[in-house]
C-alpha positions in Angstrom: -0.1 0.1 0.0 1.6 3.4 -0.9 1.3 6.9 0.0 -1.9 8.1 0.9 -2.3 11.1 -2.4 -1.9 14.5 -1.4 -5.5 14.8 -2.9 -6.3 12.7 0.3 -7.9 14.9 3.4 -6.3 14.8 6.9 -7.8 15.6 9.9 -6.1 16.5 13.3 -8.1 16.5 16.4 -6.4 19.0 18.8 -5.1 22.2 18.0 -2.1 22.6 21.1 1.4 22.8 19.4 1.6 19.2 18.8 -1.8 19.1 16.9 -1.0 22.7 15.0 2.4 21.1 14.1 1.2 17.6 12.4 -1.6 20.0 10.9 0.8 22.1 9.8 3.1 19.0 8.2 0.2 17.7 6.2 -1.0 21.1 4.9 3.2 21.3 3.7 3.1 18.5 1.9 0.0 19.2 0.0 -2.7 17.8 1.5 -6.2 19.7 2.7 -6.0 19.5 6.4 -9.0 19.9 8.7 -8.4 21.5 12.2 -10.4 20.3 15.2 -10.7 21.5 18.9 -13.0 21.1 21.5 -12.3 24.6 22.6 -14.3 27.2 20.8 -12.1 29.4 18.3 -8.7 27.2 19.2 -8.2 25.5 15.8 -8.7 29.4 14.2 -6.1 30.4 16.8 -3.6 27.7 15.6 -4.1 28.5 12.0 -3.5 31.9 12.4 -0.4 31.1 14.5 1.2 29.2 12.1 0.0 32.0 9.5 2.3 34.5 11.8 5.3 32.3 11.9 5.3 31.5 8.3 5.0 35.3 7.5 8.1 35.7 9.8 10.1 33.4 7.8 8.6 35.5 4.6 10.1 38.6 5.6 13.6 36.9 6.4 13.7 35.5 3.1 13.4 31.8 4.4 10.2 31.0 2.7 8.6 32.3 -0.7 5.7 34.3 -0.2 3.3 31.8 -2.8 4.7 29.0 -0.6 3.1 30.2 2.4 -0.1 31.5 1.0 -0.6 27.8 -0.9 0.0 26.2 2.7 -2.2 28.2 4.8 -4.7 27.6 2.4 -5.3 23.9 3.2 -5.5 24.4 6.5 -9.3 24.7 7.6 -10.5 25.2 11.2 -13.9 23.5 12.1 -16.3 23.2 14.8 -17.8 19.8 14.4 -16.6 16.2 14.7 -19.6 15.6 12.0 -17.4 18.1 9.6 -14.5 15.2 9.3 -16.6 12.8 7.9 -14.9 12.6 4.6 -11.1 12.3 5.8 -8.9 9.8 5.0 -6.8 10.3 7.7 -8.1 11.0 11.3 -4.7 12.1 14.0 -5.9 12.5 17.4 -3.7 14.8 19.3 -5.1 15.4 22.6 -4.7 14.7 26.5 -2.6 11.8 27.5 -5.4 9.9 28.9 -6.6 6.6 27.9 -10.4 6.9 28.5 -10.6 10.0 26.9 -8.6 8.9 23.8 -10.8 5.6 23.5 -14.2 7.6 24.0 -13.1 10.1 21.1 -12.3 7.1 18.5 -15.5 5.7 19.0 -16.8 8.8 18.4 -15.0 9.0 15.2 -15.6 5.6 13.9 -19.0 6.2 13.8 -18.8 9.1 11.7 -16.0 8.2 9.6 -15.7 6.0 6.7 -15.1 2.5 7.3 -11.5 3.0 4.6 -10.5 5.9 7.5 -7.1 5.2 8.6 -7.5 6.4 12.4 -4.2 7.4 14.3 -3.1 8.6 17.7 -0.3 10.4 18.4 0.0 9.1 22.1 3.6 8.8 23.2 2.8 6.7 26.0 -0.1 4.8 26.1 -1.1 1.5 24.8 -2.7 1.5 20.8 -3.6 -1.8 21.7 -6.1 -0.7 24.4 -7.1 2.5 22.8 -8.1 0.4 19.8 -10.0 -2.8 22.0 -13.0 -0.9 22.1 -13.8 -0.2 18.1 -15.4 -2.2 15.9 -12.8 -2.4 13.5 -9.7 -2.3 15.6 -7.6 -3.1 12.6 -7.6 0.5 11.4 -6.2 2.1 14.6 -2.2 2.5 14.9 -0.2 5.2 16.7 1.6 8.1 14.3 3.6 9.6 16.9 5.4 12.8 16.0 8.0 14.5 18.1 7.7 17.8 19.5 8.0 20.3 17.6 6.6 18.3 14.7 7.5 20.5 11.8 11.1 20.1 12.4 11.6 16.9 14.1 12.4 14.4 11.8 11.0 11.2 13.5 7.8 9.4 13.4 7.3 6.3 15.2 4.1 4.3 13.4 3.0 1.9 16.5 1.1 -1.2 16.0 -1.1 -2.6 18.4 -2.0 -6.3 18.2 -5.0 -5.8 16.0 -3.4 -3.0 13.6 -3.5 -3.9 10.0 -0.1 -4.5 8.9 -1.0 -2.8 5.4 -2.0 0.4 6.8 1.2 0.7 8.9 3.1 0.6 6.0 0.5 3.2 4.1 1.2 5.7 7.5 4.8 4.8 6.9 5.2 5.9 3.2 3.1 8.6 4.4 5.3 10.0 6.4 8.1 9.8 4.2 6.2 11.8 1.7 5.7 14.4 4.5 9.8 14.6 4.8 10.1 12.3 7.7 12.0 9.8 9.1 9.5 6.9 9.9 10.5 3.7 12.0 8.0 0.5 12.5 7.5 -0.2 16.4 5.2 -2.9 18.1 2.8 -1.4 20.7 4.7 -1.9 24.4 5.6 0.6 26.7 7.4 3.7 25.7 7.5 2.1 21.8 11.3 2.5 20.9 12.9 6.1 21.9 10.9 6.7 25.5 11.7 3.2 26.5 15.5 3.1 25.2 16.5 6.9 25.9 15.6 6.2 29.5 19.1 5.3 30.7 20.7 8.6 29.0 18.1 10.6 32.3 18.9 8.1 34.4 22.4 7.4 34.6 23.5 11.1 35.0 21.0 11.4 37.7 22.2 8.3 39.9 26.1 10.2 39.0 24.1 13.2 40.6 22.7 11.3 43.7 25.9 9.6 44.3 27.9 12.5 44.4 30.6 11.4 41.4 30.0 15.4 40.3 27.9 18.2 39.9 25.4 18.9 36.8 27.6 21.3 34.5 30.7 18.8 34.6 28.4 15.8 34.0 26.5 17.5 31.1 29.7 18.8 29.6 30.8 15.2 29.9 28.1 14.2 27.4 28.3 16.6 25.1 32.1 17.3 24.9 32.7 13.7 25.1 29.7 12.1 24.4 28.8 14.0 21.1 25.2 14.4 22.4 23.7 17.9 21.5 22.9 18.4 25.0 23.5 16.8 28.8 20.7 14.9 30.8 19.9 18.3 33.1 19.9 20.5 30.3 18.1 18.2 28.4 15.3 17.6 31.1 15.2 21.0 32.0 14.2 22.0 28.6 11.4 19.2 27.9 9.9 20.0 31.4 10.5 18.1 34.7 7.0 17.1 35.0 6.9 15.3 31.4 9.6 13.7 31.9 9.1 12.3 35.0 5.7 11.6 34.1 7.1 9.5 31.2 9.5 7.6 33.4 7.0 6.7 35.9 4.5 5.7 33.2 7.7 3.3 31.9 8.4 2.3 35.0 5.0 1.3 36.2 4.0 -0.2 32.8 6.9 -2.8 32.9 5.6 -3.9 36.3 8.4 -1.8 38.8 11.4 -3.2 36.6 14.3 -1.2 38.2 15.8 -0.8 34.8 13.3 2.3 34.2 13.3 3.3 38.1 12.3 7.1 38.8 15.1 9.4 40.1 14.2 10.9 43.9 15.7 13.8 42.7 13.9 14.9 40.1 11.2 14.2 42.1 11.8 16.6 44.4 12.1 19.1 41.4 8.1 18.4 40.8 7.4 18.4 44.0 9.2 21.7 44.4 7.7 22.9 40.9 11.2 23.6 39.7 10.3 22.5 36.1 13.4 23.5 34.1 13.5 26.3 31.7 9.4 26.8 32.1 9.3 27.6 35.7 12.6 29.4 35.4 14.6 26.8 38.0 15.0 23.4 37.9 18.6 21.6 37.8 19.9 25.4 36.5 18.1 29.0 37.0 16.8 30.7 34.1 16.4 33.8 36.2 17.4 37.1 34.0 21.0 37.2 35.1 21.5 34.3 36.7 25.2 32.9 36.6 25.5 28.6 35.5 28.2 27.3 37.2 31.1 26.1 34.8 31.7 22.6 34.2 34.7 21.5 36.9 38.3 20.4 35.5 42.1 19.8 36.8 44.8 21.1 35.3 48.7 20.8 35.3 52.5 21.7 34.7 53.6 18.3 34.9 56.2 18.0 31.2 55.3 15.1 29.3 57.3 14.1 26.4 56.3 10.2 25.6 54.1 7.7 26.7 54.4 4.3 26.3 51.6 2.1 25.0 51.1 -1.5 26.0 49.2 -4.0 23.3 45.6 -2.5 21.9 43.8 0.3 24.1 40.8 -0.6 22.2 38.0 2.4 21.1 40.2 4.7 22.8 43.4 3.9 20.2 42.4 7.1 18.2 43.9 9.1 21.2 47.5 7.5 20.1 47.5 9.5 16.9 46.4 12.6 18.3 49.0 12.1 20.8 51.6 12.1 18.0 50.0 15.4 16.5 50.8 17.3 19.6 54.3 16.0 20.0 54.3 13.3 21.9 56.5 10.4 21.9 54.7 7.1 21.3 56.8 3.6 21.9 54.8 0.8 21.6 55.1 -2.9 22.9 53.4 -5.5 23.9 51.1 -5.6 26.8 47.6 -5.4 28.1 45.9 -2.5 26.4 47.5 0.2 28.8 49.3 3.4 28.3 52.1 4.1 30.9 53.4 7.9 31.1 55.5 8.3 33.9 54.4 6.8 37.4 50.6 6.8 35.9 48.7 3.8 34.1 46.0 5.4 32.2 43.5 2.4 30.7 40.2 2.3 29.2 37.2 1.8 31.8 36.0 -1.6 31.9 33.1 -1.0 34.3 35.0 -1.7 37.6 35.9 0.9 40.0 39.3 2.4 39.7 40.6 0.8 43.2 39.0 -2.9 42.8 40.6 -2.8 39.1 43.7 -1.6 40.6 43.7 -4.4 43.5 42.6 -7.3 40.9 45.2 -6.3 38.0 48.2 -5.7 40.4 48.6 -2.1 39.0 49.5 0.6 40.8 48.7 4.6 40.2 45.7 3.6 38.0 43.8 6.1 36.4 40.5 5.4 34.2 39.3 6.7 30.7 35.7 7.1 30.1 34.6 6.8 26.7 34.7 9.5 24.0 32.0 9.5 20.6 35.3 10.2 19.2 38.6 10.5 20.9 40.2 12.3 17.7 37.8 15.3 18.4 36.4 15.0 21.9 37.3 18.4 23.9 36.7 16.8 27.2 37.3 13.6 29.1 36.3 12.2 32.3 39.4 10.2 34.2 38.8 8.4 37.9 41.6 7.2 40.2 42.8 4.4 41.9 42.8 5.5 46.2 46.7 4.3 45.9 47.0 6.6 42.9 50.0 9.4 44.1 49.5 13.4 43.2 52.4 13.1 40.9 51.0 10.4 38.6 47.9 12.1 38.9 49.5 15.2 37.2 51.2 13.4 34.9 48.3 11.3 33.5 46.2 15.1 33.2 49.2 16.7 31.5 49.2 13.7 29.0 45.4 13.9 28.1 46.2 17.6 28.0 48.6 17.5 25.7 46.1 16.0 23.2 44.6 18.9 23.7 41.6 17.8 26.1 40.1 19.1 29.2 40.4 16.4 32.2 37.3 16.4 34.6 37.7 14.3 37.3 34.8 12.1 38.9 34.5 10.1 42.0 35.8 6.0 41.8 32.5 5.4 39.8 31.9 2.3 38.2 32.0 2.9 34.6 32.4 6.9 34.8 29.6 9.0 32.5 29.9 8.3 29.6 30.5 5.0 29.1 27.9 3.5 31.7 25.4 5.9 29.7 26.0 4.5 26.2 26.4 0.9 27.8 22.9 1.5 29.3 21.4 2.8 26.1 22.7 0.0 24.2 21.7 -2.9 26.8 18.0 -1.3 26.7 18.2 -1.5 22.7 19.5 -4.9 23.0 16.4 -6.0 24.8 14.0 -3.9 22.2 15.5 -5.5 19.9 15.6 -9.0 20.9 11.3 -8.9 21.9 10.9 -7.8 18.2 9.8 -4.0 19.1 11.5 -2.8 16.1 14.5 -3.5 13.5 18.1 -3.0 14.8 17.9 0.1 12.0 15.0 1.2 13.2 16.0 1.6 16.4 19.1 3.3 16.1 17.5 5.6 13.4 15.1 6.4 15.9 17.6 7.6 18.7 19.4 9.6 16.0 16.4 11.3 14.4 13.9 11.2 17.7 16.8 12.5 20.4 19.3 13.7 18.2 22.4 11.0 19.6 25.3 11.0 17.4 24.8 7.4 16.7 22.2 4.7 17.4 23.0 2.7 20.2 23.3 -0.7 18.9 25.4 0.5 16.1 27.6 2.3 19.1 28.2 -0.6 21.0 29.4 -2.4 17.4 31.6 0.1 17.3 33.0 -0.3 20.9 32.8 -4.0 20.7 30.1 -6.1 22.0 32.4 -7.9 24.3 33.9 -4.6 25.9 30.2 -3.6 26.6 29.1 -6.9 28.0 32.2 -6.9 30.3 31.0 -3.3 31.4 27.9 -4.1 32.2 28.7 -7.2 34.0 30.8 -4.8 36.3 28.6 -2.6 36.9 25.6 -4.9 37.9 28.7 -6.9 40.5 29.3 -3.4 41.9 25.8 -2.2 42.8 24.3 -5.8 43.2 21.2 -4.5 41.2 19.1 -6.1 38.1 19.0 -2.4 36.8 22.3 -3.5 35.2 21.7 -6.9 34.1 22.9 -8.1 30.8 20.6 -8.5 27.7 20.4 -11.9 26.9 20.4 -10.9 22.9 24.0 -9.0 24.3 25.3 -12.4 25.6 24.2 -14.2 22.7 25.8 -11.9 20.2 29.3 -12.2 22.1 28.7 -15.8 22.3 28.3 -16.2 18.5 31.3 -13.4 17.6 28.5 -11.6 16.1 27.6 -7.8 16.0 23.8 -6.5 16.4 24.0 -5.4 12.5 25.0 -9.0 11.3 
């Protein structure tokens, strides 16, 4: 089944920011669009708002006046649900309440053609459950846009238990024709993004709770080392803690209290205090006029470093070696277990153990552990931790070496898997679990996280690049350190390691 023809009339119910955005997307693609809201005049006001935004783009030379006129002409506000009777696709974008959505779709089913496709923009509710009371549940699917809909590329095409696969393909092709990046997913709690992305927030929140580092430092590490557009605290302040916390609680409850999705007491406290982020003026950061944000912490060293011994293969951190050479550090290579030695210091990529634990178990003195970087050749910052016996002079030598490579160095407390590595390992683990359960394909999971939340790489492809045996080792060591099911490795990850395969094989 191909994409809907542009002559097909589209209806959007709900004229809030999301509904208006979806209506704009459909109209831009050439469809006549009817916009309905239960608040009198709200649909017309939403269209006027779209027109004002487009007028500004015309004034700035970013849009042709004719394109603005044509698109606005395709948008029509209506006041009754009966006006939607001849629409071929009816998209609901109203309040996230199961019973309210069910009641709406029962109304829609009574007035629309039996060939009309029904779609919910829900971000967290079960499509199977919404459709269960319809006479023809097979024609209801999820069409989950991300906010703001005209800008965000991802659309999750969500199939419930009864959803017609042919209609899912039609919505997929239609979203693609609208210039979006669609992915298929089954209707399981959180779909793809709101499930797989939970560790991005959860691990930074946990590190903050444990006192490993402060918000500005952890955010900077996720940006400058991890390659993410924003850190977890910046992002949750932007999203709104009421919204982000509610989604976390919803996913946690839907998975019967699985500790992988456990909400954070720190975030709950912010919600209880009304510190919801940017929209309230205060969250993890203050947004009051003139407020000064603390800078990320880093340490520096004046130690003179001329050479470094590389023993064996340092794994993905190998990309540091040419960078050191470019900055004038002489590299001496010899066989060994994948360590860097500079002066008295021993540097190694974290394997998920605490530095003091690894130093004791492996017989290494003055051990400094390196966090993951998305690209060691280009990263601007890196996190380190060190064992309890690391001398001040050895620490300064290790820091000086990293400085020679042009890196700012943030020292964390001795935390298992530091910051970026534990976050990426947990993202990959959750993605692996979703893949095994048939929620989506590996390529769709990776695309969803890139296009939906702007990750620098999909978590499964990222894990493949790091090496699945290393990811498994990190998770096993995290689980051993905490003694919690939260860090249990996914069965599919264990299986792929045993088979010597990647997630994309």
